[in-house]
Residue, then its C-alpha position, 0 to 999 in steps of 0.5 A: m900195516p897189512e891191515r891197511l891193505k883191506k881198505r880198497a881206497m888205499r891200495v892197488v892189487g896186481v903186478r901191472q897196477v903196482l908197477r904203474a903206481v910205482r912209476e907214477e910215484r903214487a906207491q907208498e909201500l909194496f907187498l910181494a908174494m914169495d911164491a910169485d914168478s921169479s921174473l915178476r918178483a925181480q922186476i918189482e924188487q928192482e923198482a922198489r930199490e930204485k924208488g927207495l920204497p919199503l918192500h914187505m914179503i908175504a908168504t904166498m899169493e893166497e895170503l896176500a889176496a886174503l889180506c887185500r880181500v880179493d878172490v884171486p891169488s895176487a903176486a903184488a899189492c901196494l899202499i898208495r899215497n893219500t892225494 
């Protein structure tokens, strides 16, 4: 499943974009870096619980960025539904 994060058309990266996708019910699976700020983690974890979305923990923000093929460390990413 993390391999799908590499496809730009299937994912969004960044806390704001992830939260927007969740609230707009476009998110399918969430990925969260364990070393992200605790308040950001709590916010995304709560949204995932409320919407019943799978949440996968990734060790570091750098590892999540590498999975998504972006150059900056990323706290969160999500796969989006096919529309």
